LUMSEPA-437646 format. One record per atom (N, C-alpha, C): residue in one letter; atom name; x, y, z. Coordinates in nm, 3 decimals, decimal comma. Layout:
<recs>
+------+------+---------+---------+---------+
! rest ! atom !      c1 !      c2 !      c3 !
+------+------+---------+---------+---------+
!    A !   CA !       X !       Y !       Z !
...
+------+------+---------+---------+---------+
</recs>
This chain:
<recs>
+------+------+---------+---------+---------+
! rest ! atom !      c1 !      c2 !      c3 !
+------+------+---------+---------+---------+
!    R !    N !   0,082 !  -0,120 !   0,000 !
!    R !   CA !   0,000 !   0,000 !   0,000 !
!    R !    C !   0,087 !   0,126 !   0,000 !
!    L !    N !   0,188 !   0,126 !   0,085 !
!    L !   CA !   0,278 !   0,241 !   0,091 !
!    L !    C !   0,353 !   0,258 !  -0,041 !
!    D !    N !   0,394 !   0,145 !  -0,100 !
!    D !   CA !   0,462 !   0,152 !  -0,230 !
!    D !    C !   0,370 !   0,212 !  -0,335 !
!    D !    N !   0,242 !   0,173 !  -0,333 !
!    D !   CA !   0,145 !   0,228 !  -0,428 !
!    D !    C !   0,128 !   0,378 !  -0,409 !
!    E !    N !   0,121 !   0,421 !  -0,283 !
!    E !   CA !   0,106 !   0,564 !  -0,255 !
!    E !    C !   0,230 !   0,642 !  -0,299 !
!    N !    N !   0,346 !   0,587 !  -0,275 !
!    N !   CA !   0,469 !   0,653 !  -0,317 !
!    N !    C !   0,477 !   0,662 !  -0,469 !
!    R !    N !   0,438 !   0,555 !  -0,536 !
!    R !   CA !   0,436 !   0,555 !  -0,683 !
!    R !    C !   0,336 !   0,660 !  -0,734 !
!    A !    N !   0,219 !   0,662 !  -0,672 !
!    A !   CA !   0,117 !   0,760 !  -0,712 !
!    A !    C !   0,168 !   0,902 !  -0,690 !
!    M !    N !   0,234 !   0,925 !  -0,577 !
!    M !   CA !   0,287 !   1,058 !  -0,549 !
!    M !    C !   0,389 !   1,098 !  -0,655 !
!    N !    N !   0,475 !   1,007 !  -0,693 !
!    N !   CA !   0,573 !   1,037 !  -0,798 !
!    N !    C !   0,504 !   1,077 !  -0,928 !
!    Y !    N !   0,398 !   1,005 !  -0,964 !
!    Y !   CA !   0,325 !   1,036 !  -1,087 !
!    Y !    C !   0,257 !   1,172 !  -1,078 !
!    F !    N !   0,193 !   1,198 !  -0,964 !
!    F !   CA !   0,124 !   1,327 !  -0,949 !
!    F !    C !   0,224 !   1,444 !  -0,949 !
!    E !    N !   0,337 !   1,426 !  -0,884 !
!    E !   CA !   0,438 !   1,533 !  -0,884 !
!    E !    C !   0,494 !   1,555 !  -1,024 !
!    K !    N !   0,517 !   1,447 !  -1,097 !
!    K !   CA !   0,565 !   1,459 !  -1,235 !
!    K !    C !   0,458 !   1,528 !  -1,321 !
!    C !    N !   0,335 !   1,489 !  -1,303 !
!    C !   CA !   0,224 !   1,550 !  -1,376 !
!    C !    C !   0,217 !   1,700 !  -1,344 !
!    Y !    N !   0,230 !   1,736 !  -1,218 !
!    Y !   CA !   0,224 !   1,876 !  -1,177 !
!    Y !    C !   0,337 !   1,955 !  -1,243 !
!    R !    N !   0,457 !   1,900 !  -1,243 !
!    R !   CA !   0,570 !   1,970 !  -1,306 !
!    R !    C !   0,545 !   1,991 !  -1,456 !
!    M !    N !   0,489 !   1,889 !  -1,521 !
!    M !   CA !   0,459 !   1,902 !  -1,665 !
!    M !    C !   0,348 !   2,006 !  -1,687 !
!    Q !    N !   0,247 !   2,005 !  -1,602 !
!    Q !   CA !   0,138 !   2,102 !  -1,615 !
!    Q !    C !   0,191 !   2,245 !  -1,598 !
!    R !    N !   0,282 !   2,265 !  -1,505 !
!    R !   CA !   0,337 !   2,399 !  -1,479 !
!    R !    C !   0,414 !   2,450 !  -1,601 !
!    K !    N !   0,472 !   2,360 !  -1,678 !
!    K !   CA !   0,545 !   2,402 !  -1,797 !
!    K !    C !   0,451 !   2,442 !  -1,910 !
!    V !    N !   0,336 !   2,377 !  -1,916 !
!    V !   CA !   0,246 !   2,393 !  -2,031 !
!    V !    C !   0,125 !   2,480 !  -2,001 !
!    L !    N !   0,074 !   2,472 !  -1,879 !
!    L !   CA !  -0,052 !   2,539 !  -1,845 !
!    L !    C !  -0,030 !   2,659 !  -1,755 !
!    N !    N !  -0,130 !   2,743 !  -1,748 !
!    N !   CA !  -0,128 !   2,851 !  -1,649 !
!    N !    C !  -0,150 !   2,791 !  -1,512 !
!    F !    N !  -0,100 !   2,860 !  -1,409 !
!    F !   CA !  -0,117 !   2,809 !  -1,273 !
!    F !    C !  -0,264 !   2,801 !  -1,234 !
!    D !    N !  -0,348 !   2,889 !  -1,290 !
!    D !   CA !  -0,489 !   2,893 !  -1,252 !
!    D !    C !  -0,577 !   2,799 !  -1,333 !
!    C !    N !  -0,520 !   2,698 !  -1,391 !
!    C !   CA !  -0,593 !   2,599 !  -1,471 !
!    C !    C !  -0,659 !   2,496 !  -1,378 !
!    P !    N !  -0,783 !   2,458 !  -1,405 !
!    P !   CA !  -0,851 !   2,358 !  -1,322 !
!    P !    C !  -0,776 !   2,224 !  -1,313 !
!    D !    N !  -0,706 !   2,187 !  -1,418 !
!    D !   CA !  -0,630 !   2,063 !  -1,414 !
!    D !    C !  -0,518 !   2,069 !  -1,310 !
!    V !    N !  -0,458 !   2,185 !  -1,296 !
!    V !   CA !  -0,353 !   2,203 !  -1,196 !
!    V !    C !  -0,415 !   2,190 !  -1,057 !
!    A !    N !  -0,534 !   2,248 !  -1,037 !
!    A !   CA !  -0,602 !   2,238 !  -0,908 !
!    A !    C !  -0,634 !   2,093 !  -0,875 !
!    A !    N !  -0,680 !   2,017 !  -0,973 !
!    A !   CA !  -0,711 !   1,875 !  -0,950 !
!    A !    C !  -0,586 !   1,798 !  -0,909 !
!    T !    N !  -0,476 !   1,825 !  -0,975 !
!    T !   CA !  -0,351 !   1,757 !  -0,941 !
!    T !    C !  -0,305 !   1,795 !  -0,801 !
!    K !    N !  -0,316 !   1,924 !  -0,767 !
!    K !   CA !  -0,277 !   1,968 !  -0,632 !
!    K !    C !  -0,365 !   1,900 !  -0,526 !
!    S !    N !  -0,493 !   1,884 !  -0,556 !
!    S !   CA !  -0,583 !   1,816 !  -0,462 !
!    S !    C !  -0,540 !   1,672 !  -0,440 !
!    E !    N !  -0,509 !   1,603 !  -0,548 !
!    E !   CA !  -0,467 !   1,463 !  -0,537 !
!    E !    C !  -0,336 !   1,451 !  -0,458 !
!    I !    N !  -0,245 !   1,543 !  -0,483 !
!    I !   CA !  -0,120 !   1,545 !  -0,406 !
!    I !    C !  -0,151 !   1,567 !  -0,258 !
!    G !    N !  -0,242 !   1,661 !  -0,229 !
!    G !   CA !  -0,280 !   1,688 !  -0,091 !
!    G !    C !  -0,340 !   1,566 !  -0,023 !
!    I !    N !  -0,426 !   1,494 !  -0,093 !
!    I !   CA !  -0,489 !   1,373 !  -0,036 !
!    I !    C !  -0,382 !   1,270 !   0,000 !
!    L !    N !  -0,288 !   1,249 !  -0,090 !
!    L !   CA !  -0,180 !   1,153 !  -0,062 !
!    L !    C !  -0,093 !   1,201 !   0,055 !
!    L !    N !  -0,063 !   1,329 !   0,059 !
!    L !   CA !   0,017 !   1,382 !   0,169 !
!    L !    C !  -0,056 !   1,365 !   0,303 !
!    L !    N !  -0,186 !   1,388 !   0,303 !
!    L !   CA !  -0,264 !   1,370 !   0,425 !
!    L !    C !  -0,259 !   1,225 !   0,471 !
!    R !    N !  -0,274 !   1,131 !   0,377 !
!    R !   CA !  -0,266 !   0,988 !   0,410 !
!    R !    C !  -0,129 !   0,950 !   0,466 !
!    Q !    N !  -0,026 !   1,017 !   0,415 !
!    Q !   CA !   0,110 !   0,987 !   0,459 !
!    Q !    C !   0,147 !   1,058 !   0,589 !
!    G !    N !   0,054 !   1,138 !   0,642 !
!    G !   CA !   0,081 !   1,209 !   0,766 !
!    G !    C !   0,159 !   1,337 !   0,748 !
!    K !    N !   0,177 !   1,380 !   0,625 !
!    K !   CA !   0,247 !   1,507 !   0,598 !
!    K !    C !   0,142 !   1,618 !   0,592 !
!    I !    N !   0,089 !   1,647 !   0,708 !
!    I !   CA !  -0,032 !   1,726 !   0,722 !
!    I !    C !  -0,014 !   1,870 !   0,674 !
!    D !    N !   0,094 !   1,934 !   0,714 !
!    D !   CA !   0,113 !   2,073 !   0,675 !
!    D !    C !   0,137 !   2,089 !   0,525 !
!    K !    N !   0,208 !   1,994 !   0,467 !
!    K !   CA !   0,228 !   1,997 !   0,322 !
!    K !    C !   0,094 !   1,976 !   0,250 !
!    A !    N !   0,011 !   1,889 !   0,306 !
!    A !   CA !  -0,122 !   1,866 !   0,249 !
!    A !    C !  -0,203 !   1,995 !   0,252 !
!    F !    N !  -0,195 !   2,066 !   0,363 !
!    F !   CA !  -0,268 !   2,192 !   0,377 !
!    F !    C !  -0,231 !   2,289 !   0,266 !
!    H !    N !  -0,104 !   2,302 !   0,238 !
!    H !   CA !  -0,060 !   2,395 !   0,133 !
!    H !    C !  -0,110 !   2,351 !  -0,005 !
!    A !    N !  -0,111 !   2,222 !  -0,030 !
!    A !   CA !  -0,163 !   2,171 !  -0,158 !
!    A !    C !  -0,313 !   2,201 !  -0,168 !
!    F !    N !  -0,387 !   2,177 !  -0,059 !
!    F !   CA !  -0,531 !   2,204 !  -0,060 !
!    F !    C !  -0,559 !   2,354 !  -0,077 !
!    Q !    N !  -0,478 !   2,437 !  -0,011 !
!    Q !   CA !  -0,495 !   2,582 !  -0,026 !
!    Q !    C !  -0,471 !   2,625 !  -0,170 !
!    D !    N !  -0,367 !   2,573 !  -0,232 !
!    D !   CA !  -0,339 !   2,606 !  -0,372 !
!    D !    C !  -0,457 !   2,567 !  -0,461 !
!    A !    N !  -0,510 !   2,447 !  -0,440 !
!    A !   CA !  -0,623 !   2,401 !  -0,520 !
!    A !    C !  -0,744 !   2,492 !  -0,500 !
!    L !    N !  -0,772 !   2,528 !  -0,375 !
!    L !   CA !  -0,886 !   2,616 !  -0,347 !
!    L !    C !  -0,866 !   2,754 !  -0,409 !
!    R !    N !  -0,746 !   2,806 !  -0,400 !
!    R !   CA !  -0,716 !   2,938 !  -0,458 !
!    R !    C !  -0,742 !   2,936 !  -0,610 !
!    I !    N !  -0,699 !   2,832 !  -0,675 !
!    I !   CA !  -0,720 !   2,821 !  -0,820 !
!    I !    C !  -0,868 !   2,811 !  -0,850 !
!    R !    N !  -0,937 !   2,725 !  -0,777 !
!    R !   CA !  -1,079 !   2,703 !  -0,804 !
!    R !    C !  -1,164 !   2,825 !  -0,768 !
!    H !    N !  -1,129 !   2,896 !  -0,663 !
!    H !   CA !  -1,201 !   3,019 !  -0,629 !
!    H !    C !  -1,184 !   3,123 !  -0,739 !
!    G !    N !  -1,067 !   3,121 !  -0,803 !
!    G !   CA !  -1,044 !   3,214 !  -0,913 !
!    G !    C !  -1,136 !   3,186 !  -1,030 !
!    L !    N !  -1,180 !   3,064 !  -1,044 !
!    L !   CA !  -1,270 !   3,028 !  -1,153 !
!    L !    C !  -1,412 !   3,069 !  -1,117 !
!    T !    N !  -1,462 !   3,018 !  -1,006 !
!    T !   CA !  -1,594 !   3,053 !  -0,955 !
!    T !    C !  -1,609 !   2,991 !  -0,816 !
!    E !    N !  -1,670 !   3,064 !  -0,725 !
!    E !   CA !  -1,681 !   3,016 !  -0,587 !
!    E !    C !  -1,783 !   2,906 !  -0,569 !
!    D !    N !  -1,880 !   2,895 !  -0,659 !
!    D !   CA !  -1,985 !   2,796 !  -0,639 !
!    D !    C !  -1,972 !   2,675 !  -0,731 !
!    H !    N !  -1,856 !   2,656 !  -0,788 !
!    H !   CA !  -1,832 !   2,540 !  -0,874 !
!    H !    C !  -1,811 !   2,417 !  -0,786 !
!    Y !    N !  -1,856 !   2,302 !  -0,833 !
!    Y !   CA !  -1,848 !   2,181 !  -0,751 !
!    Y !    C !  -1,704 !   2,149 !  -0,710 !
!    E !    N !  -1,607 !   2,183 !  -0,793 !
!    E !   CA !  -1,469 !   2,156 !  -0,756 !
!    E !    C !  -1,424 !   2,242 !  -0,638 !
!    T !    N !  -1,483 !   2,361 !  -0,623 !
!    T !   CA !  -1,457 !   2,441 !  -0,504 !
!    T !    C !  -1,508 !   2,366 !  -0,382 !
!    G !    N !  -1,622 !   2,301 !  -0,396 !
!    G !   CA !  -1,675 !   2,220 !  -0,286 !
!    G !    C !  -1,579 !   2,109 !  -0,247 !
!    Y !    N !  -1,519 !   2,045 !  -0,347 !
!    Y !   CA !  -1,421 !   1,940 !  -0,317 !
!    Y !    C !  -1,300 !   1,998 !  -0,242 !
!    S !    N !  -1,254 !   2,113 !  -0,285 !
!    S !   CA !  -1,139 !   2,175 !  -0,216 !
!    S !    C !  -1,174 !   2,209 !  -0,072 !
!    L !    N !  -1,294 !   2,262 !  -0,051 !
!    L !   CA !  -1,338 !   2,294 !   0,085 !
!    L !    C !  -1,348 !   2,167 !   0,170 !
!    Y !    N !  -1,397 !   2,061 !   0,109 !
!    Y !   CA !  -1,408 !   1,932 !   0,178 !
!    Y !    C !  -1,269 !   1,883 !   0,221 !
!    H !    N !  -1,172 !   1,893 !   0,131 !
!    H !   CA !  -1,037 !   1,848 !   0,164 !
!    H !    C !  -0,976 !   1,934 !   0,274 !
!    L !    N !  -1,000 !   2,064 !   0,269 !
!    L !   CA !  -0,952 !   2,150 !   0,378 !
!    L !    C !  -1,017 !   2,111 !   0,510 !
!    A !    N !  -1,145 !   2,077 !   0,505 !
!    A !   CA !  -1,215 !   2,034 !   0,626 !
!    A !    C !  -1,152 !   1,907 !   0,684 !
!    L !    N !  -1,112 !   1,815 !   0,596 !
!    L !   CA !  -1,044 !   1,695 !   0,644 !
!    L !    C !  -0,912 !   1,731 !   0,712 !
!    Y !    N !  -0,840 !   1,824 !   0,653 !
!    Y !   CA !  -0,715 !   1,871 !   0,714 !
!    Y !    C !  -0,743 !   1,928 !   0,853 !
!    Y !    N !  -0,841 !   2,017 !   0,863 !
!    Y !   CA !  -0,872 !   2,079 !   0,992 !
!    Y !    C !  -0,917 !   1,975 !   1,094 !
!    T !    N !  -0,985 !   1,872 !   1,048 !
!    T !   CA !  -1,027 !   1,765 !   1,138 !
!    T !    C !  -0,905 !   1,694 !   1,195 !
!    V !    N !  -0,810 !   1,662 !   1,109 !
!    V !   CA !  -0,687 !   1,596 !   1,154 !
!    V !    C !  -0,611 !   1,686 !   1,252 !
!    K !    N !  -0,611 !   1,815 !   1,227 !
!    K !   CA !  -0,540 !   1,912 !   1,313 !
!    K !    C !  -0,619 !   1,946 !   1,440 !
!    R !    N !  -0,740 !   1,891 !   1,452 !
!    R !   CA !  -0,830 !   1,916 !   1,566 !
!    R !    C !  -0,875 !   2,062 !   1,573 !
!    K !    N !  -0,884 !   2,123 !   1,458 !
!    K !   CA !  -0,938 !   2,260 !   1,448 !
!    K !    C !  -1,083 !   2,245 !   1,403 !
!    Y !    N !  -1,166 !   2,203 !   1,497 !
!    Y !   CA !  -1,301 !   2,160 !   1,464 !
!    Y !    C !  -1,392 !   2,272 !   1,417 !
!    T !    N !  -1,374 !   2,391 !   1,469 !
!    T !   CA !  -1,456 !   2,504 !   1,423 !
!    T !    C !  -1,428 !   2,532 !   1,276 !
!    D !    N !  -1,301 !   2,533 !   1,240 !
!    D !   CA !  -1,263 !   2,554 !   1,100 !
!    D !    C !  -1,312 !   2,439 !   1,012 !
!    A !    N !  -1,305 !   2,317 !   1,065 !
!    A !   CA !  -1,350 !   2,201 !   0,989 !
!    A !    C !  -1,500 !   2,212 !   0,959 !
!    I !    N !  -1,579 !   2,243 !   1,061 !
!    I !   CA !  -1,724 !   2,254 !   1,040 !
!    I !    C !  -1,755 !   2,367 !   0,942 !
!    E !    N !  -1,684 !   2,476 !   0,952 !
!    E !   CA !  -1,706 !   2,587 !   0,859 !
!    E !    C !  -1,681 !   2,543 !   0,714 !
!    C !    N !  -1,572 !   2,471 !   0,692 !
!    C !   CA !  -1,541 !   2,423 !   0,557 !
!    C !    C !  -1,640 !   2,317 !   0,511 !
!    F !    N !  -1,677 !   2,225 !   0,602 !
!    F !   CA !  -1,777 !   2,124 !   0,565 !
!    F !    C !  -1,909 !   2,191 !   0,527 !
!    D !    N !  -1,950 !   2,292 !   0,605 !
!    D !   CA !  -2,076 !   2,363 !   0,575 !
!    D !    C !  -2,072 !   2,432 !   0,440 !
!    K !    N !  -1,959 !   2,497 !   0,410 !
!    K !   CA !  -1,947 !   2,563 !   0,279 !
!    K !    C !  -1,945 !   2,459 !   0,165 !
!    A !    N !  -1,874 !   2,349 !   0,188 !
!    A !   CA !  -1,870 !   2,242 !   0,087 !
!    A !    C !  -2,011 !   2,185 !   0,066 !
!    L !    N !  -2,085 !   2,170 !   0,174 !
!    L !   CA !  -2,221 !   2,119 !   0,166 !
!    L !    C !  -2,310 !   2,213 !   0,085 !
!    E !    N !  -2,296 !   2,341 !   0,110 !
!    E !   CA !  -2,374 !   2,441 !   0,037 !
!    E !    C !  -2,347 !   2,433 !  -0,113 !
!    V !    N !  -2,220 !   2,430 !  -0,150 !
!    V !   CA !  -2,182 !   2,421 !  -0,292 !
!    V !    C !  -2,225 !   2,286 !  -0,350 !
!    G !    N !  -2,204 !   2,180 !  -0,274 !
!    G !   CA !  -2,238 !   2,046 !  -0,322 !
!    G !    C !  -2,387 !   2,027 !  -0,346 !
!    V !    N !  -2,469 !   2,075 !  -0,252 !
!    V !   CA !  -2,614 !   2,062 !  -0,267 !
!    V !    C !  -2,662 !   2,145 !  -0,385 !
!    E !    N !  -2,605 !   2,264 !  -0,402 !
!    E !   CA !  -2,644 !   2,349 !  -0,514 !
!    E !    C !  -2,610 !   2,282 !  -0,648 !
!    T !    N !  -2,499 !   2,211 !  -0,651 !
!    T !   CA !  -2,454 !   2,147 !  -0,774 !
!    T !    C !  -2,520 !   2,012 !  -0,799 !
!    F !    N !  -2,518 !   1,926 !  -0,696 !
!    F !   CA !  -2,560 !   1,786 !  -0,713 !
!    F !    C !  -2,698 !   1,755 !  -0,656 !
!    G !    N !  -2,751 !   1,843 !  -0,574 !
!    G !   CA !  -2,872 !   1,810 !  -0,499 !
!    G !    C !  -2,831 !   1,745 !  -0,367 !
!    S !    N !  -2,929 !   1,715 !  -0,285 !
!    S !   CA !  -2,898 !   1,666 !  -0,150 !
!    S !    C !  -2,877 !   1,515 !  -0,142 !
!    E !    N !  -2,894 !   1,444 !  -0,252 !
!    E !   CA !  -2,882 !   1,298 !  -0,252 !
!    E !    C !  -2,770 !   1,253 !  -0,345 !
!    H !    N !  -2,648 !   1,284 !  -0,310 !
!    H !   CA !  -2,531 !   1,250 !  -0,391 !
!    H !    C !  -2,423 !   1,196 !  -0,297 !
!    P !    N !  -2,344 !   1,099 !  -0,342 !
!    P !   CA !  -2,240 !   1,043 !  -0,254 !
!    P !    C !  -2,145 !   1,148 !  -0,195 !
!    F !    N !  -2,115 !   1,253 !  -0,270 !
!    F !   CA !  -2,029 !   1,358 !  -0,214 !
!    F !    C !  -2,096 !   1,425 !  -0,095 !
!    I !    N !  -2,225 !   1,444 !  -0,102 !
!    I !   CA !  -2,299 !   1,504 !   0,010 !
!    I !    C !  -2,293 !   1,409 !   0,130 !
!    A !    N !  -2,303 !   1,279 !   0,104 !
!    A !   CA !  -2,290 !   1,181 !   0,213 !
!    A !    C !  -2,151 !   1,188 !   0,276 !
!    D !    N !  -2,048 !   1,204 !   0,194 !
!    D !   CA !  -1,912 !   1,216 !   0,246 !
!    D !    C !  -1,900 !   1,337 !   0,339 !
!    I !    N !  -1,963 !   1,446 !   0,301 !
!    I !   CA !  -1,959 !   1,567 !   0,384 !
!    I !    C !  -2,029 !   1,540 !   0,517 !
!    H !    N !  -2,147 !   1,479 !   0,513 !
!    H !   CA !  -2,218 !   1,446 !   0,638 !
!    H !    C !  -2,133 !   1,353 !   0,724 !
!    N !    N !  -2,064 !   1,260 !   0,662 !
!    N !   CA !  -1,975 !   1,171 !   0,735 !
!    N !    C !  -1,866 !   1,252 !   0,807 !
!    G !    N !  -1,809 !   1,348 !   0,737 !
!    G !   CA !  -1,707 !   1,433 !   0,798 !
!    G !    C !  -1,762 !   1,515 !   0,913 !
!    I !    N !  -1,882 !   1,569 !   0,895 !
!    I !   CA !  -1,947 !   1,645 !   1,002 !
!    I !    C !  -1,972 !   1,555 !   1,122 !
!    G !    N !  -2,013 !   1,431 !   1,096 !
!    G !   CA !  -2,033 !   1,336 !   1,205 !
!    G !    C !  -1,905 !   1,310 !   1,282 !
!    T !    N !  -1,795 !   1,298 !   1,210 !
!    T !   CA !  -1,666 !   1,274 !   1,275 !
!    T !    C !  -1,629 !   1,390 !   1,367 !
!    V !    N !  -1,646 !   1,512 !   1,320 !
!    V !   CA !  -1,613 !   1,629 !   1,402 !
!    V !    C !  -1,703 !   1,634 !   1,525 !
!    N !    N !  -1,833 !   1,611 !   1,505 !
!    N !   CA !  -1,925 !   1,613 !   1,619 !
!    N !    C !  -1,894 !   1,503 !   1,719 !
!    A !    N !  -1,856 !   1,385 !   1,671 !
!    A !   CA !  -1,819 !   1,275 !   1,761 !
!    A !    C !  -1,697 !   1,313 !   1,844 !
!    R !    N !  -1,601 !   1,375 !   1,781 !
!    R !   CA !  -1,479 !   1,414 !   1,854 !
!    R !    C !  -1,506 !   1,524 !   1,956 !
!    N !    N !  -1,614 !   1,597 !   1,937 !
!    N !   CA !  -1,654 !   1,701 !   2,032 !
!    N !    C !  -1,759 !   1,651 !   2,131 !
!    C !    N !  -1,782 !   1,519 !   2,132 !
!    C !   CA !  -1,881 !   1,456 !   2,220 !
!    C !    C !  -2,022 !   1,510 !   2,199 !
!    K !    N !  -2,052 !   1,554 !   2,079 !
!    K !   CA !  -2,186 !   1,595 !   2,041 !
!    K !    C !  -2,251 !   1,474 !   1,974 !
!    F !    N !  -2,289 !   1,378 !   2,057 !
!    F !   CA !  -2,329 !   1,247 !   2,008 !
!    F !    C !  -2,455 !   1,250 !   1,924 !
!    D !    N !  -2,555 !   1,328 !   1,965 !
!    D !   CA !  -2,679 !   1,334 !   1,887 !
!    D !    C !  -2,653 !   1,389 !   1,747 !
!    A !    N !  -2,576 !   1,496 !   1,741 !
!    A !   CA !  -2,543 !   1,556 !   1,611 !
!    A !    C !  -2,460 !   1,459 !   1,527 !
!    A !    N !  -2,369 !   1,388 !   1,590 !
!    A !   CA !  -2,286 !   1,291 !   1,518 !
!    A !    C !  -2,371 !   1,178 !   1,462 !
!    K !    N !  -2,459 !   1,123 !   1,546 !
!    K !   CA !  -2,546 !   1,013 !   1,500 !
!    K !    C !  -2,635 !   1,059 !   1,385 !
!    K !    N !  -2,686 !   1,180 !   1,396 !
!    K !   CA !  -2,772 !   1,235 !   1,291 !
!    K !    C !  -2,694 !   1,246 !   1,159 !
!    A !    N !  -2,571 !   1,297 !   1,166 !
!    A !   CA !  -2,490 !   1,315 !   1,045 !
!    A !    C !  -2,452 !   1,180 !   0,985 !
!    F !    N !  -2,408 !   1,085 !   1,067 !
!    F !   CA !  -2,373 !   0,953 !   1,015 !
!    F !    C !  -2,494 !   0,883 !   0,954 !
!    S !    N !  -2,608 !   0,893 !   1,022 !
!    S !   CA !  -2,730 !   0,830 !   0,971 !
!    S !    C !  -2,771 !   0,892 !   0,838 !
!    R !    N !  -2,760 !   1,023 !   0,828 !
!    R !   CA !  -2,793 !   1,092 !   0,703 !
!    R !    C !  -2,701 !   1,043 !   0,591 !
!    A !    N !  -2,572 !   1,032 !   0,620 !
!    A !   CA !  -2,476 !   0,984 !   0,520 !
!    A !    C !  -2,513 !   0,844 !   0,475 !
!    L !    N !  -2,546 !   0,757 !   0,569 !
!    L !   CA !  -2,580 !   0,619 !   0,533 !
!    L !    C !  -2,705 !   0,612 !   0,446 !
!    K !    N !  -2,803 !   0,696 !   0,476 !
!    K !   CA !  -2,926 !   0,699 !   0,395 !
!    K !    C !  -2,895 !   0,744 !   0,252 !
!    I !    N !  -2,809 !   0,842 !   0,239 !
!    I !   CA !  -2,772 !   0,890 !   0,105 !
!    I !    C !  -2,695 !   0,783 !   0,030 !
!    Y !    N !  -2,598 !   0,720 !   0,095 !
!    Y !   CA !  -2,523 !   0,613 !   0,030 !
!    Y !    C !  -2,619 !   0,504 !  -0,019 !
!    E !    N !  -2,714 !   0,468 !   0,066 !
!    E !   CA !  -2,809 !   0,363 !   0,028 !
!    E !    C !  -2,896 !   0,408 !  -0,089 !
!    K !    N !  -2,946 !   0,530 !  -0,081 !
!    K !   CA !  -3,032 !   0,582 !  -0,188 !
!    K !    C !  -2,956 !   0,589 !  -0,321 !
!    C !    N !  -2,828 !   0,619 !  -0,314 !
!    C !   CA !  -2,745 !   0,629 !  -0,435 !
!    C !    C !  -2,691 !   0,492 !  -0,477 !
!    R !    N !  -2,729 !   0,391 !  -0,405 !
!    R !   CA !  -2,689 !   0,254 !  -0,434 !
!    R !    C !  -2,537 !   0,234 !  -0,431 !
!    V !    N !  -2,474 !   0,303 !  -0,337 !
!    V !   CA !  -2,331 !   0,279 !  -0,315 !
!    V !    C !  -2,321 !   0,140 !  -0,252 !
!    N !    N !  -2,231 !   0,059 !  -0,304 !
!    N !   CA !  -2,213 !  -0,078 !  -0,258 !
!    N !    C !  -2,192 !  -0,078 !  -0,106 !
!    P !    N !  -2,269 !  -0,159 !  -0,033 !
!    P !   CA !  -2,253 !  -0,166 !   0,113 !
!    P !    C !  -2,112 !  -0,208 !   0,156 !
!    Q !    N !  -2,036 !  -0,269 !   0,066 !
!    Q !   CA !  -1,899 !  -0,308 !   0,098 !
!    Q !    C !  -1,798 !  -0,198 !   0,066 !
!    N !    N !  -1,845 !  -0,085 !   0,015 !
!    N !   CA !  -1,758 !   0,028 !  -0,014 !
!    N !    C !  -1,697 !   0,079 !   0,117 !
!    Y !    N !  -1,570 !   0,112 !   0,114 !
!    Y !   CA !  -1,500 !   0,155 !   0,235 !
!    Y !    C !  -1,568 !   0,274 !   0,302 !
!    R !    N !  -1,628 !   0,364 !   0,224 !
!    R !   CA !  -1,693 !   0,482 !   0,283 !
!    R !    C !  -1,816 !   0,441 !   0,365 !
!    V !    N !  -1,892 !   0,347 !   0,312 !
!    V !   CA !  -2,012 !   0,299 !   0,383 !
!    V !    C !  -1,970 !   0,223 !   0,509 !
!    I !    N !  -1,873 !   0,137 !   0,496 !
!    I !   CA !  -1,825 !   0,059 !   0,612 !
!    I !    C !  -1,772 !   0,152 !   0,720 !
!    R !    N !  -1,691 !   0,250 !   0,680 !
!    R !   CA !  -1,636 !   0,345 !   0,777 !
!    R !    C !  -1,747 !   0,421 !   0,848 !
!    C !    N !  -1,848 !   0,463 !   0,771 !
!    C !   CA !  -1,958 !   0,539 !   0,829 !
!    C !    C !  -2,037 !   0,453 !   0,929 !
!    K !    N !  -2,065 !   0,329 !   0,893 !
!    K !   CA !  -2,135 !   0,238 !   0,985 !
!    K !    C !  -2,053 !   0,216 !   1,112 !
!    N !    N !  -1,924 !   0,194 !   1,095 !
!    N !   CA !  -1,836 !   0,175 !   1,212 !
!    N !    C !  -1,832 !   0,298 !   1,300 !
!    D !    N !  -1,829 !   0,416 !   1,238 !
!    D !   CA !  -1,827 !   0,540 !   1,316 !
!    D !    C !  -1,959 !   0,558 !   1,392 !
!    L !    N !  -2,069 !   0,526 !   1,328 !
!    L !   CA !  -2,199 !   0,535 !   1,395 !
!    L !    C !  -2,205 !   0,439 !   1,514 !
!    D !    N !  -2,160 !   0,317 !   1,495 !
!    D !   CA !  -2,157 !   0,220 !   1,605 !
!    D !    C !  -2,068 !   0,269 !   1,720 !
!    R !    N !  -1,952 !   0,324 !   1,684 !
!    R !   CA !  -1,859 !   0,374 !   1,785 !
!    R !    C !  -1,921 !   0,487 !   1,866 !
!    V !    N !  -1,989 !   0,579 !   1,797 !
!    V !   CA !  -2,053 !   0,692 !   1,866 !
!    V !    C !  -2,160 !   0,642 !   1,961 !
!    Q !    N !  -2,237 !   0,544 !   1,919 !
!    Q !   CA !  -2,341 !   0,489 !   2,006 !
!    Q !    C !  -2,279 !   0,424 !   2,130 !
!    R !    N !  -2,167 !   0,353 !   2,113 !
!    R !   CA !  -2,099 !   0,293 !   2,229 !
!    R !    C !  -2,043 !   0,400 !   2,321 !
!    E !    N !  -1,978 !   0,501 !   2,262 !
!    E !   CA !  -1,919 !   0,607 !   2,343 !
!    E !    C !  -2,025 !   0,684 !   2,420 !
!    E !    N !  -2,140 !   0,705 !   2,358 !
!    E !   CA !  -2,248 !   0,778 !   2,423 !
!    E !    C !  -2,295 !   0,702 !   2,548 !
!    T !    N !  -2,307 !   0,570 !   2,537 !
!    T !   CA !  -2,352 !   0,493 !   2,653 !
!    T !    C !  -2,248 !   0,495 !   2,765 !
!    L !    N !  -2,120 !   0,507 !   2,730 !
!    L !   CA !  -2,015 !   0,514 !   2,831 !
!    L !    C !  -2,017 !   0,649 !   2,904 !
!    C !    N !  -2,063 !   0,753 !   2,836 !
!    C !   CA !  -2,063 !   0,887 !   2,895 !
!    C !    C !  -2,189 !   0,914 !   2,980 !
!    V !    N !  -2,289 !   0,831 !   2,963 !
!    V !   CA !  -2,416 !   0,855 !   3,034 !
!    V !    C !  -2,410 !   0,804 !   3,174 !
+------+------+---------+---------+---------+
</recs>
């Protein structure tokens, strides 16, 4: 798995260097590549480097239009960064903005919207806001089901596990 991530990072960095030679910095393709680099950096625990990649992607996408779905993706990735950094207020703010853009673009029943609710549930769980967390996880699961996302998909499994964990933690706190 680590070898695959390292190989992917090499390809994305090579792609980014080639894009910089041929394209303007404010090109959507450059933003997409920066986002992918950021996701890999976040997985590798290189959190601050991931933040800079996500910021670059958001800056490019904001330059195009603030309500474009790709701006929503950038906001979502920043929210994941803030969640890892335990900056929960910033995470919720980014998740909320991503949700606004995502619902405007895709409607309220799209897997990306479920991913956002899953992220909101994670932040609420970490803040011991169990009711809000359960509501967000349940909403995500309903959307995944409605969109016919395979129940064996890692996102669905993670969401179910998080919901179960929140329910267990809530009983321990009562």
